[in-house]
Gaussian input, Z-matrix of N, CA and C with variables (Angstrom, degrees):
# hf/3-21g

backbone

0 1
 N
 C     1     B1
 C     2     B2     1     A1
 N     3     B3     2     A2     1     D1
 C     4     B4     3     A3     2     D2
 C     5     B5     4     A4     3     D3
 N     6     B6     5     A5     4     D4
 C     7     B7     6     A6     5     D5
 C     8     B8     7     A7     6     D6
 N     9     B9     8     A8     7     D7
 C    10    B10     9     A9     8     D8
 C    11    B11    10    A10     9     D9
 N    12    B12    11    A11    10    D10
 C    13    B13    12    A12    11    D11
 C    14    B14    13    A13    12    D12
 N    15    B15    14    A14    13    D13
 C    16    B16    15    A15    14    D14
 C    17    B17    16    A16    15    D15
 N    18    B18    17    A17    16    D16
 C    19    B19    18    A18    17    D17
 C    20    B20    19    A19    18    D18
 N    21    B21    20    A20    19    D19
 C    22    B22    21    A21    20    D20
 C    23    B23    22    A22    21    D21
 N    24    B24    23    A23    22    D22
 C    25    B25    24    A24    23    D23
 C    26    B26    25    A25    24    D24
 N    27    B27    26    A26    25    D25
 C    28    B28    27    A27    26    D26
 C    29    B29    28    A28    27    D27
 N    30    B30    29    A29    28    D28
 C    31    B31    30    A30    29    D29
 C    32    B32    31    A31    30    D30
 N    33    B33    32    A32    31    D31
 C    34    B34    33    A33    32    D32
 C    35    B35    34    A34    33    D33
 N    36    B36    35    A35    34    D34
 C    37    B37    36    A36    35    D35
 C    38    B38    37    A37    36    D36
 N    39    B39    38    A38    37    D37
 C    40    B40    39    A39    38    D38
 C    41    B41    40    A40    39    D39
 N    42    B42    41    A41    40    D40
 C    43    B43    42    A42    41    D41
 C    44    B44    43    A43    42    D42
 N    45    B45    44    A44    43    D43
 C    46    B46    45    A45    44    D44
 C    47    B47    46    A46    45    D45
 N    48    B48    47    A47    46    D46
 C    49    B49    48    A48    47    D47
 C    50    B50    49    A49    48    D48
 N    51    B51    50    A50    49    D49
 C    52    B52    51    A51    50    D50
 C    53    B53    52    A52    51    D51
 N    54    B54    53    A53    52    D52
 C    55    B55    54    A54    53    D53
 C    56    B56    55    A55    54    D54
 N    57    B57    56    A56    55    D55
 C    58    B58    57    A57    56    D56
 C    59    B59    58    A58    57    D57
 N    60    B60    59    A59    58    D58
 C    61    B61    60    A60    59    D59
 C    62    B62    61    A61    60    D60
 N    63    B63    62    A62    61    D61
 C    64    B64    63    A63    62    D62
 C    65    B65    64    A64    63    D63
 N    66    B66    65    A65    64    D64
 C    67    B67    66    A66    65    D65
 C    68    B68    67    A67    66    D66
 N    69    B69    68    A68    67    D67
 C    70    B70    69    A69    68    D68
 C    71    B71    70    A70    69    D69
 N    72    B72    71    A71    70    D70
 C    73    B73    72    A72    71    D71
 C    74    B74    73    A73    72    D72
 N    75    B75    74    A74    73    D73
 C    76    B76    75    A75    74    D74
 C    77    B77    76    A76    75    D75
 N    78    B78    77    A77    76    D76
 C    79    B79    78    A78    77    D77
 C    80    B80    79    A79    78    D78
 N    81    B81    80    A80    79    D79
 C    82    B82    81    A81    80    D80
 C    83    B83    82    A82    81    D81
 N    84    B84    83    A83    82    D82
 C    85    B85    84    A84    83    D83
 C    86    B86    85    A85    84    D84
 N    87    B87    86    A86    85    D85
 C    88    B88    87    A87    86    D86
 C    89    B89    88    A88    87    D87
 N    90    B90    89    A89    88    D88
 C    91    B91    90    A90    89    D89
 C    92    B92    91    A91    90    D90
 N    93    B93    92    A92    91    D91
 C    94    B94    93    A93    92    D92
 C    95    B95    94    A94    93    D93
 N    96    B96    95    A95    94    D94
 C    97    B97    96    A96    95    D95
 C    98    B98    97    A97    96    D96
 N    99    B99    98    A98    97    D97
 C   100   B100    99    A99    98    D98
 C   101   B101   100   A100    99    D99
 N   102   B102   101   A101   100   D100
 C   103   B103   102   A102   101   D101
 C   104   B104   103   A103   102   D102
 N   105   B105   104   A104   103   D103
 C   106   B106   105   A105   104   D104
 C   107   B107   106   A106   105   D105
 N   108   B108   107   A107   106   D106
 C   109   B109   108   A108   107   D107
 C   110   B110   109   A109   108   D108
 N   111   B111   110   A110   109   D109
 C   112   B112   111   A111   110   D110
 C   113   B113   112   A112   111   D111
 N   114   B114   113   A113   112   D112
 C   115   B115   114   A114   113   D113
 C   116   B116   115   A115   114   D114
 N   117   B117   116   A116   115   D115
 C   118   B118   117   A117   116   D116
 C   119   B119   118   A118   117   D117
 N   120   B120   119   A119   118   D118
 C   121   B121   120   A120   119   D119
 C   122   B122   121   A121   120   D120
 N   123   B123   122   A122   121   D121
 C   124   B124   123   A123   122   D122
 C   125   B125   124   A124   123   D123
 N   126   B126   125   A125   124   D124
 C   127   B127   126   A126   125   D125
 C   128   B128   127   A127   126   D126
 N   129   B129   128   A128   127   D127
 C   130   B130   129   A129   128   D128
 C   131   B131   130   A130   129   D129
 N   132   B132   131   A131   130   D130
 C   133   B133   132   A132   131   D131
 C   134   B134   133   A133   132   D132
 N   135   B135   134   A134   133   D133
 C   136   B136   135   A135   134   D134
 C   137   B137   136   A136   135   D135
 N   138   B138   137   A137   136   D136
 C   139   B139   138   A138   137   D137
 C   140   B140   139   A139   138   D138
 N   141   B141   140   A140   139   D139
 C   142   B142   141   A141   140   D140
 C   143   B143   142   A142   141   D141
 N   144   B144   143   A143   142   D142
 C   145   B145   144   A144   143   D143
 C   146   B146   145   A145   144   D144
 N   147   B147   146   A146   145   D145
 C   148   B148   147   A147   146   D146
 C   149   B149   148   A148   147   D147
 N   150   B150   149   A149   148   D148
 C   151   B151   150   A150   149   D149
 C   152   B152   151   A151   150   D150
 N   153   B153   152   A152   151   D151
 C   154   B154   153   A153   152   D152
 C   155   B155   154   A154   153   D153
 N   156   B156   155   A155   154   D154
 C   157   B157   156   A156   155   D155
 C   158   B158   157   A157   156   D156
 N   159   B159   158   A158   157   D157
 C   160   B160   159   A159   158   D158
 C   161   B161   160   A160   159   D159
 N   162   B162   161   A161   160   D160
 C   163   B163   162   A162   161   D161
 C   164   B164   163   A163   162   D162
 N   165   B165   164   A164   163   D163
 C   166   B166   165   A165   164   D164
 C   167   B167   166   A166   165   D165
 N   168   B168   167   A167   166   D166
 C   169   B169   168   A168   167   D167
 C   170   B170   169   A169   168   D168
 N   171   B171   170   A170   169   D169
 C   172   B172   171   A171   170   D170
 C   173   B173   172   A172   171   D171
 N   174   B174   173   A173   172   D172
 C   175   B175   174   A174   173   D173
 C   176   B176   175   A175   174   D174
 N   177   B177   176   A176   175   D175
 C   178   B178   177   A177   176   D176
 C   179   B179   178   A178   177   D177
 N   180   B180   179   A179   178   D178
 C   181   B181   180   A180   179   D179
 C   182   B182   181   A181   180   D180
 N   183   B183   182   A182   181   D181
 C   184   B184   183   A183   182   D182
 C   185   B185   184   A184   183   D183
 N   186   B186   185   A185   184   D184
 C   187   B187   186   A186   185   D185
 C   188   B188   187   A187   186   D186
 N   189   B189   188   A188   187   D187
 C   190   B190   189   A189   188   D188
 C   191   B191   190   A190   189   D189
 N   192   B192   191   A191   190   D190
 C   193   B193   192   A192   191   D191
 C   194   B194   193   A193   192   D192
 N   195   B195   194   A194   193   D193
 C   196   B196   195   A195   194   D194
 C   197   B197   196   A196   195   D195
 N   198   B198   197   A197   196   D196
 C   199   B199   198   A198   197   D197
 C   200   B200   199   A199   198   D198
 N   201   B201   200   A200   199   D199
 C   202   B202   201   A201   200   D200
 C   203   B203   202   A202   201   D201
 N   204   B204   203   A203   202   D202
 C   205   B205   204   A204   203   D203
 C   206   B206   205   A205   204   D204
 N   207   B207   206   A206   205   D205
 C   208   B208   207   A207   206   D206
 C   209   B209   208   A208   207   D207
 N   210   B210   209   A209   208   D208
 C   211   B211   210   A210   209   D209
 C   212   B212   211   A211   210   D210
 N   213   B213   212   A212   211   D211
 C   214   B214   213   A213   212   D212
 C   215   B215   214   A214   213   D213
 N   216   B216   215   A215   214   D214
 C   217   B217   216   A216   215   D215
 C   218   B218   217   A217   216   D216
 N   219   B219   218   A218   217   D217
 C   220   B220   219   A219   218   D218
 C   221   B221   220   A220   219   D219
 N   222   B222   221   A221   220   D220
 C   223   B223   222   A222   221   D221
 C   224   B224   223   A223   222   D222
 N   225   B225   224   A224   223   D223
 C   226   B226   225   A225   224   D224
 C   227   B227   226   A226   225   D225
 N   228   B228   227   A227   226   D226
 C   229   B229   228   A228   227   D227
 C   230   B230   229   A229   228   D228
 N   231   B231   230   A230   229   D229
 C   232   B232   231   A231   230   D230
 C   233   B233   232   A232   231   D231
 N   234   B234   233   A233   232   D232
 C   235   B235   234   A234   233   D233
 C   236   B236   235   A235   234   D234
 N   237   B237   236   A236   235   D235
 C   238   B238   237   A237   236   D236
 C   239   B239   238   A238   237   D237
 N   240   B240   239   A239   238   D238
 C   241   B241   240   A240   239   D239
 C   242   B242   241   A241   240   D240
 N   243   B243   242   A242   241   D241
 C   244   B244   243   A243   242   D242
 C   245   B245   244   A244   243   D243
 N   246   B246   245   A245   244   D244
 C   247   B247   246   A246   245   D245
 C   248   B248   247   A247   246   D246
 N   249   B249   248   A248   247   D247
 C   250   B250   249   A249   248   D248
 C   251   B251   250   A250   249   D249
 N   252   B252   251   A251   250   D250
 C   253   B253   252   A252   251   D251
 C   254   B254   253   A253   252   D252
 N   255   B255   254   A254   253   D253
 C   256   B256   255   A255   254   D254
 C   257   B257   256   A256   255   D255
 N   258   B258   257   A257   256   D256
 C   259   B259   258   A258   257   D257
 C   260   B260   259   A259   258   D258
 N   261   B261   260   A260   259   D259
 C   262   B262   261   A261   260   D260
 C   263   B263   262   A262   261   D261
 N   264   B264   263   A263   262   D262
 C   265   B265   264   A264   263   D263
 C   266   B266   265   A265   264   D264
 N   267   B267   266   A266   265   D265
 C   268   B268   267   A267   266   D266
 C   269   B269   268   A268   267   D267
 N   270   B270   269   A269   268   D268
 C   271   B271   270   A270   269   D269
 C   272   B272   271   A271   270   D270
 N   273   B273   272   A272   271   D271
 C   274   B274   273   A273   272   D272
 C   275   B275   274   A274   273   D273
 N   276   B276   275   A275   274   D274
 C   277   B277   276   A276   275   D275
 C   278   B278   277   A277   276   D276
 N   279   B279   278   A278   277   D277
 C   280   B280   279   A279   278   D278
 C   281   B281   280   A280   279   D279
 N   282   B282   281   A281   280   D280
 C   283   B283   282   A282   281   D281
 C   284   B284   283   A283   282   D282
 N   285   B285   284   A284   283   D283
 C   286   B286   285   A285   284   D284
 C   287   B287   286   A286   285   D285
 N   288   B288   287   A287   286   D286
 C   289   B289   288   A288   287   D287
 C   290   B290   289   A289   288   D288
 N   291   B291   290   A290   289   D289
 C   292   B292   291   A291   290   D290
 C   293   B293   292   A292   291   D291
 N   294   B294   293   A293   292   D292
 C   295   B295   294   A294   293   D293
 C   296   B296   295   A295   294   D294
 N   297   B297   296   A296   295   D295
 C   298   B298   297   A297   296   D296
 C   299   B299   298   A298   297   D297
 N   300   B300   299   A299   298   D298
 C   301   B301   300   A300   299   D299
 C   302   B302   301   A301   300   D300
 N   303   B303   302   A302   301   D301
 C   304   B304   303   A303   302   D302
 C   305   B305   304   A304   303   D303
 N   306   B306   305   A305   304   D304
 C   307   B307   306   A306   305   D305
 C   308   B308   307   A307   306   D306
 N   309   B309   308   A308   307   D307
 C   310   B310   309   A309   308   D308
 C   311   B311   310   A310   309   D309
 N   312   B312   311   A311   310   D310
 C   313   B313   312   A312   311   D311
 C   314   B314   313   A313   312   D312
 N   315   B315   314   A314   313   D313
 C   316   B316   315   A315   314   D314
 C   317   B317   316   A316   315   D315
 N   318   B318   317   A317   316   D316
 C   319   B319   318   A318   317   D317
 C   320   B320   319   A319   318   D318

   B1=1.4810
   B2=1.5467
   B3=1.2878
   B4=1.4354
   B5=1.4928
   B6=1.2475
   B7=1.5837
   B8=1.5659
   B9=1.2505
   B10=1.4199
   B11=1.4726
   B12=1.3488
   B13=1.3944
   B14=1.5346
   B15=1.3312
   B16=1.4925
   B17=1.5292
   B18=1.3538
   B19=1.4408
   B20=1.5132
   B21=1.2479
   B22=1.4664
   B23=1.5809
   B24=1.2682
   B25=1.4138
   B26=1.4593
   B27=1.3588
   B28=1.4722
   B29=1.5233
   B30=1.3914
   B31=1.4201
   B32=1.5205
   B33=1.3702
   B34=1.4614
   B35=1.4518
   B36=1.3584
   B37=1.4126
   B38=1.6553
   B39=1.2864
   B40=1.5223
   B41=1.5099
   B42=1.3700
   B43=1.4000
   B44=1.4880
   B45=1.2975
   B46=1.4465
   B47=1.5486
   B48=1.2794
   B49=1.5126
   B50=1.6328
   B51=1.3781
   B52=1.4275
   B53=1.5031
   B54=1.3862
   B55=1.3950
   B56=1.5703
   B57=1.2400
   B58=1.4001
   B59=1.5548
   B60=1.3120
   B61=1.4353
   B62=1.4883
   B63=1.3698
   B64=1.4910
   B65=1.4770
   B66=1.2787
   B67=1.4975
   B68=1.4998
   B69=1.2970
   B70=1.4631
   B71=1.4804
   B72=1.2653
   B73=1.4797
   B74=1.5324
   B75=1.1644
   B76=1.4648
   B77=1.5750
   B78=1.3713
   B79=1.5748
   B80=1.4910
   B81=1.3408
   B82=1.4162
   B83=1.5240
   B84=1.3397
   B85=1.4782
   B86=1.5125
   B87=1.2918
   B88=1.4747
   B89=1.5450
   B90=1.3045
   B91=1.4913
   B92=1.5349
   B93=1.3115
   B94=1.4502
   B95=1.4721
   B96=1.2548
   B97=1.4285
   B98=1.4472
   B99=1.3315
   B100=1.3861
   B101=1.5329
   B102=1.3561
   B103=1.5396
   B104=1.4682
   B105=1.2928
   B106=1.4407
   B107=1.5932
   B108=1.3367
   B109=1.4897
   B110=1.5485
   B111=1.2463
   B112=1.5198
   B113=1.5184
   B114=1.3272
   B115=1.4261
   B116=1.4968
   B117=1.2848
   B118=1.5510
   B119=1.5385
   B120=1.3596
   B121=1.4694
   B122=1.5154
   B123=1.3586
   B124=1.5149
   B125=1.5457
   B126=1.3701
   B127=1.4671
   B128=1.5291
   B129=1.2864
   B130=1.5028
   B131=1.5410
   B132=1.3552
   B133=1.4267
   B134=1.5354
   B135=1.3453
   B136=1.4949
   B137=1.4356
   B138=1.3963
   B139=1.4090
   B140=1.4567
   B141=1.3500
   B142=1.4490
   B143=1.6188
   B144=1.3089
   B145=1.4427
   B146=1.5609
   B147=1.2504
   B148=1.4237
   B149=1.5213
   B150=1.3304
   B151=1.4723
   B152=1.5126
   B153=1.4085
   B154=1.4534
   B155=1.5419
   B156=1.3555
   B157=1.4488
   B158=1.5461
   B159=1.2499
   B160=1.4163
   B161=1.5677
   B162=1.3435
   B163=1.4225
   B164=1.5547
   B165=1.3630
   B166=1.4391
   B167=1.5755
   B168=1.3770
   B169=1.4209
   B170=1.5792
   B171=1.2952
   B172=1.4668
   B173=1.5422
   B174=1.3083
   B175=1.4577
   B176=1.5101
   B177=1.3240
   B178=1.4045
   B179=1.4150
   B180=1.4495
   B181=1.4102
   B182=1.5329
   B183=1.3489
   B184=1.5114
   B185=1.4859
   B186=1.3609
   B187=1.4330
   B188=1.4835
   B189=1.3988
   B190=1.3975
   B191=1.6298
   B192=1.2949
   B193=1.4683
   B194=1.5228
   B195=1.2272
   B196=1.4495
   B197=1.6246
   B198=1.2806
   B199=1.4513
   B200=1.5305
   B201=1.3471
   B202=1.4128
   B203=1.5042
   B204=1.2445
   B205=1.4749
   B206=1.4981
   B207=1.3192
   B208=1.4041
   B209=1.5595
   B210=1.2965
   B211=1.4689
   B212=1.4793
   B213=1.2952
   B214=1.4029
   B215=1.4425
   B216=1.4194
   B217=1.4004
   B218=1.5098
   B219=1.2938
   B220=1.5577
   B221=1.4726
   B222=1.3521
   B223=1.4695
   B224=1.5521
   B225=1.2994
   B226=1.4627
   B227=1.5283
   B228=1.2679
   B229=1.5781
   B230=1.5019
   B231=1.3297
   B232=1.3632
   B233=1.5231
   B234=1.3631
   B235=1.4910
   B236=1.5326
   B237=1.2425
   B238=1.5473
   B239=1.5107
   B240=1.3434
   B241=1.3822
   B242=1.5894
   B243=1.4120
   B244=1.4761
   B245=1.5559
   B246=1.2410
   B247=1.4892
   B248=1.6130
   B249=1.2688
   B250=1.3802
   B251=1.4927
   B252=1.3811
   B253=1.3756
   B254=1.6192
   B255=1.3102
   B256=1.4400
   B257=1.5450
   B258=1.3609
   B259=1.4766
   B260=1.5473
   B261=1.2400
   B262=1.5017
   B263=1.5466
   B264=1.3326
   B265=1.4652
   B266=1.5185
   B267=1.3141
   B268=1.4484
   B269=1.6076
   B270=1.3369
   B271=1.4723
   B272=1.5100
   B273=1.3371
   B274=1.4265
   B275=1.4533
   B276=1.3153
   B277=1.4173
   B278=1.5185
   B279=1.3687
   B280=1.4596
   B281=1.5198
   B282=1.3883
   B283=1.4443
   B284=1.4913
   B285=1.3090
   B286=1.5141
   B287=1.5368
   B288=1.4052
   B289=1.3874
   B290=1.5227
   B291=1.3857
   B292=1.4427
   B293=1.5897
   B294=1.2638
   B295=1.4456
   B296=1.5640
   B297=1.3218
   B298=1.4502
   B299=1.5508
   B300=1.3102
   B301=1.5194
   B302=1.4934
   B303=1.3338
   B304=1.4898
   B305=1.4911
   B306=1.3490
   B307=1.4189
   B308=1.5816
   B309=1.2758
   B310=1.5846
   B311=1.4375
   B312=1.3322
   B313=1.5102
   B314=1.5500
   B315=1.2883
   B316=1.4962
   B317=1.5481
   B318=1.3420
   B319=1.4522
   B320=1.5014
   A1=111.90
   A2=116.70
   A3=118.58
   A4=117.14
   A5=114.32
   A6=116.81
   A7=107.45
   A8=115.36
   A9=123.35
   A10=107.32
   A11=117.85
   A12=122.70
   A13=119.29
   A14=112.66
   A15=114.92
   A16=107.55
   A17=118.81
   A18=127.51
   A19=110.16
   A20=116.54
   A21=121.34
   A22=108.55
   A23=124.84
   A24=129.10
   A25=116.18
   A26=118.05
   A27=122.53
   A28=107.18
   A29=111.81
   A30=118.96
   A31=109.15
   A32=117.63
   A33=120.37
   A34=112.89
   A35=118.14
   A36=122.68
   A37=112.59
   A38=111.23
   A39=117.77
   A40=112.72
   A41=118.78
   A42=123.31
   A43=109.54
   A44=117.62
   A45=122.53
   A46=108.13
   A47=119.05
   A48=120.85
   A49=104.92
   A50=109.52
   A51=117.94
   A52=111.99
   A53=118.74
   A54=117.89
   A55=111.52
   A56=122.55
   A57=125.86
   A58=113.01
   A59=120.96
   A60=124.00
   A61=106.96
   A62=113.26
   A63=124.04
   A64=110.62
   A65=118.47
   A66=125.06
   A67=110.06
   A68=118.91
   A69=121.84
   A70=109.87
   A71=117.40
   A72=125.72
   A73=105.07
   A74=120.26
   A75=123.32
   A76=104.31
   A77=109.64
   A78=114.03
   A79=107.18
   A80=121.84
   A81=123.33
   A82=115.16
   A83=115.05
   A84=118.93
   A85=110.74
   A86=119.33
   A87=122.50
   A88=111.93
   A89=117.90
   A90=120.93
   A91=104.20
   A92=109.51
   A93=119.73
   A94=111.36
   A95=121.26
   A96=128.95
   A97=113.36
   A98=119.42
   A99=125.12
   A100=110.87
   A101=116.70
   A102=120.55
   A103=102.70
   A104=121.06
   A105=128.83
   A106=108.51
   A107=114.51
   A108=117.16
   A109=108.47
   A110=123.56
   A111=123.22
   A112=105.57
   A113=115.69
   A114=124.40
   A115=111.96
   A116=115.45
   A117=116.15
   A118=108.46
   A119=115.38
   A120=120.61
   A121=107.74
   A122=115.49
   A123=120.24
   A124=107.61
   A125=113.97
   A126=121.73
   A127=107.30
   A128=118.17
   A129=121.46
   A130=110.87
   A131=116.89
   A132=113.97
   A133=107.60
   A134=116.04
   A135=124.10
   A136=107.68
   A137=117.64
   A138=123.34
   A139=114.88
   A140=118.22
   A141=124.23
   A142=111.26
   A143=112.19
   A144=121.06
   A145=111.90
   A146=119.73
   A147=125.60
   A148=114.74
   A149=114.96
   A150=122.83
   A151=106.28
   A152=109.94
   A153=117.60
   A154=110.19
   A155=111.92
   A156=117.60
   A157=106.77
   A158=124.26
   A159=125.13
   A160=111.83
   A161=116.91
   A162=125.09
   A163=109.56
   A164=115.87
   A165=118.99
   A166=111.30
   A167=114.50
   A168=119.18
   A169=107.05
   A170=111.39
   A171=118.90
   A172=110.58
   A173=114.57
   A174=119.94
   A175=110.58
   A176=118.30
   A177=120.14
   A178=112.62
   A179=123.06
   A180=119.75
   A181=109.95
   A182=116.20
   A183=122.76
   A184=108.65
   A185=118.97
   A186=124.76
   A187=106.10
   A188=113.14
   A189=119.95
   A190=111.88
   A191=113.66
   A192=119.73
   A193=107.87
   A194=119.33
   A195=125.62
   A196=113.08
   A197=117.11
   A198=120.07
   A199=112.59
   A200=120.74
   A201=125.28
   A202=114.49
   A203=123.15
   A204=125.87
   A205=115.26
   A206=118.36
   A207=121.04
   A208=109.70
   A209=122.44
   A210=123.62
   A211=111.30
   A212=117.20
   A213=129.21
   A214=116.21
   A215=117.08
   A216=121.01
   A217=113.32
   A218=114.89
   A219=119.18
   A220=108.14
   A221=119.07
   A222=121.49
   A223=109.44
   A224=117.98
   A225=120.14
   A226=116.63
   A227=114.91
   A228=122.61
   A229=110.12
   A230=122.04
   A231=121.65
   A232=118.03
   A233=116.66
   A234=118.45
   A235=110.79
   A236=115.31
   A237=119.11
   A238=111.78
   A239=121.04
   A240=124.76
   A241=111.66
   A242=113.27
   A243=112.56
   A244=112.74
   A245=116.34
   A246=128.85
   A247=108.16
   A248=122.42
   A249=118.72
   A250=112.72
   A251=119.39
   A252=123.54
   A253=114.51
   A254=114.80
   A255=118.16
   A256=107.73
   A257=114.96
   A258=119.29
   A259=111.11
   A260=110.63
   A261=122.73
   A262=106.75
   A263=113.84
   A264=115.79
   A265=114.82
   A266=115.23
   A267=120.74
   A268=108.85
   A269=117.36
   A270=122.30
   A271=107.30
   A272=113.71
   A273=120.93
   A274=115.29
   A275=116.81
   A276=123.74
   A277=108.32
   A278=118.81
   A279=120.94
   A280=106.24
   A281=112.59
   A282=119.26
   A283=109.72
   A284=115.57
   A285=121.61
   A286=104.46
   A287=114.28
   A288=120.10
   A289=110.25
   A290=117.26
   A291=121.62
   A292=105.29
   A293=121.84
   A294=123.43
   A295=112.87
   A296=113.60
   A297=122.25
   A298=111.20
   A299=111.09
   A300=116.57
   A301=109.06
   A302=114.32
   A303=120.93
   A304=108.51
   A305=113.81
   A306=121.25
   A307=112.18
   A308=119.18
   A309=118.62
   A310=109.62
   A311=113.18
   A312=118.03
   A313=111.77
   A314=116.28
   A315=118.35
   A316=104.85
   A317=115.57
   A318=121.36
   A319=110.05
   D1=142.03
   D2=-179.17
   D3=-68.01
   D4=148.11
   D5=177.17
   D6=-68.46
   D7=153.51
   D8=-176.68
   D9=-55.83
   D10=142.09
   D11=-179.61
   D12=91.32
   D13=-21.46
   D14=-177.63
   D15=-77.02
   D16=148.40
   D17=-176.47
   D18=-124.25
   D19=128.33
   D20=175.98
   D21=-66.30
   D22=124.58
   D23=-173.77
   D24=-125.38
   D25=-19.77
   D26=-178.12
   D27=-174.42
   D28=179.04
   D29=175.79
   D30=-116.66
   D31=146.03
   D32=178.92
   D33=-56.69
   D34=-32.95
   D35=-176.24
   D36=-70.40
   D37=-10.54
   D38=176.30
   D39=-80.37
   D40=-23.44
   D41=-170.83
   D42=-125.29
   D43=102.98
   D44=-178.63
   D45=-78.37
   D46=161.20
   D47=177.01
   D48=-58.81
   D49=134.71
   D50=-179.55
   D51=86.87
   D52=9.50
   D53=179.30
   D54=-121.96
   D55=164.15
   D56=179.82
   D57=-144.07
   D58=153.59
   D59=175.86
   D60=-146.94
   D61=158.96
   D62=-179.44
   D63=-100.78
   D64=132.69
   D65=-179.31
   D66=-133.71
   D67=164.67
   D68=173.26
   D69=-105.89
   D70=138.26
   D71=174.88
   D72=-121.21
   D73=99.40
   D74=-170.17
   D75=62.49
   D76=-121.97
   D77=-176.76
   D78=-99.15
   D79=3.74
   D80=-179.22
   D81=-89.84
   D82=140.95
   D83=172.52
   D84=-87.78
   D85=118.85
   D86=-173.31
   D87=-119.21
   D88=142.43
   D89=177.79
   D90=-107.91
   D91=125.03
   D92=170.56
   D93=-97.31
   D94=134.93
   D95=-173.06
   D96=-135.67
   D97=126.33
   D98=176.60
   D99=-94.62
   D100=102.95
   D101=-179.46
   D102=-104.47
   D103=113.29
   D104=170.70
   D105=47.95
   D106=43.29
   D107=171.79
   D108=91.82
   D109=-7.09
   D110=179.72
   D111=-107.27
   D112=136.73
   D113=-179.91
   D114=-92.46
   D115=120.27
   D116=176.48
   D117=-115.52
   D118=163.30
   D119=-176.32
   D120=-140.22
   D121=117.73
   D122=171.88
   D123=-131.96
   D124=173.08
   D125=177.00
   D126=-52.96
   D127=138.83
   D128=174.65
   D129=-84.73
   D130=-10.55
   D131=-173.06
   D132=-108.43
   D133=133.71
   D134=-177.38
   D135=-65.55
   D136=134.44
   D137=178.06
   D138=-73.58
   D139=-10.72
   D140=-179.80
   D141=-93.13
   D142=-58.12
   D143=-169.23
   D144=-110.69
   D145=-8.27
   D146=177.11
   D147=63.60
   D148=30.15
   D149=174.98
   D150=-91.32
   D151=158.11
   D152=176.45
   D153=-78.26
   D154=118.40
   D155=-174.90
   D156=-71.54
   D157=-18.92
   D158=178.14
   D159=-62.35
   D160=-20.70
   D161=178.72
   D162=-92.54
   D163=2.09
   D164=178.32
   D165=-94.39
   D166=-161.54
   D167=-176.03
   D168=-109.42
   D169=141.15
   D170=173.45
   D171=-102.98
   D172=121.81
   D173=177.92
   D174=-124.82
   D175=100.72
   D176=-174.59
   D177=62.93
   D178=-119.12
   D179=-177.79
   D180=-106.93
   D181=23.98
   D182=-179.78
   D183=-119.75
   D184=144.63
   D185=170.58
   D186=-115.09
   D187=137.83
   D188=176.98
   D189=-106.11
   D190=133.93
   D191=-179.16
   D192=-66.23
   D193=137.59
   D194=-179.75
   D195=-68.81
   D196=-21.42
   D197=-174.43
   D198=-86.65
   D199=-60.60
   D200=-172.28
   D201=-116.72
   D202=0.06
   D203=-179.44
   D204=82.74
   D205=2.51
   D206=172.77
   D207=-52.45
   D208=147.59
   D209=-179.00
   D210=-136.17
   D211=153.19
   D212=179.85
   D213=-135.06
   D214=142.55
   D215=169.08
   D216=-65.62
   D217=130.06
   D218=179.95
   D219=-78.29
   D220=-13.31
   D221=-178.35
   D222=-93.66
   D223=-50.05
   D224=-177.61
   D225=-98.23
   D226=-18.02
   D227=-175.28
   D228=81.68
   D229=-3.49
   D230=-179.63
   D231=-70.06
   D232=144.56
   D233=-179.83
   D234=-68.10
   D235=134.52
   D236=-177.89
   D237=-116.88
   D238=-11.36
   D239=178.36
   D240=-151.93
   D241=131.38
   D242=179.45
   D243=-66.16
   D244=157.71
   D245=19.85
   D246=-92.46
   D247=5.16
   D248=175.46
   D249=-69.87
   D250=129.79
   D251=-177.05
   D252=-137.23
   D253=4.07
   D254=177.19
   D255=-121.48
   D256=132.22
   D257=178.51
   D258=-62.35
   D259=157.87
   D260=173.97
   D261=-98.35
   D262=154.47
   D263=173.67
   D264=-76.04
   D265=138.49
   D266=178.57
   D267=-101.30
   D268=136.61
   D269=-177.10
   D270=-105.53
   D271=145.92
   D272=167.01
   D273=-68.26
   D274=137.22
   D275=-171.18
   D276=-125.39
   D277=131.68
   D278=169.36
   D279=-124.93
   D280=147.90
   D281=174.15
   D282=-117.44
   D283=122.57
   D284=175.56
   D285=-120.44
   D286=113.44
   D287=-177.42
   D288=58.41
   D289=-115.64
   D290=-178.46
   D291=-102.86
   D292=-3.25
   D293=-175.97
   D294=-88.21
   D295=134.41
   D296=172.28
   D297=-100.44
   D298=119.65
   D299=178.18
   D300=-113.46
   D301=142.46
   D302=-179.03
   D303=-132.47
   D304=136.35
   D305=177.40
   D306=-83.09
   D307=134.31
   D308=170.97
   D309=-57.19
   D310=154.92
   D311=175.90
   D312=-68.69
   D313=151.03
   D314=177.05
   D315=-104.16
   D316=109.71
   D317=-178.47
   D318=-111.61

């Protein structure tokens, strides 16, 4: 059973390794990424240009913003390529069977 606060947002079978999808967690836009079989969750909105990262390119464990090429680690949320210079929030993920559950951010 999921810990309190976790919300079912997708199924593992929807996101193959090397793929990503955008989901909503409460009022937040969250990017789910399958990196080598492990699901990670970060903000879907670029901290530089406010574009949806789910419309960008996924290269290994980094996602590139579709507007200016800024990139972020899908694991840590840290910027890896300018002009991005602010980290994205990382969300806690739990897997229960085929269900992906994500905890809302604590602000």
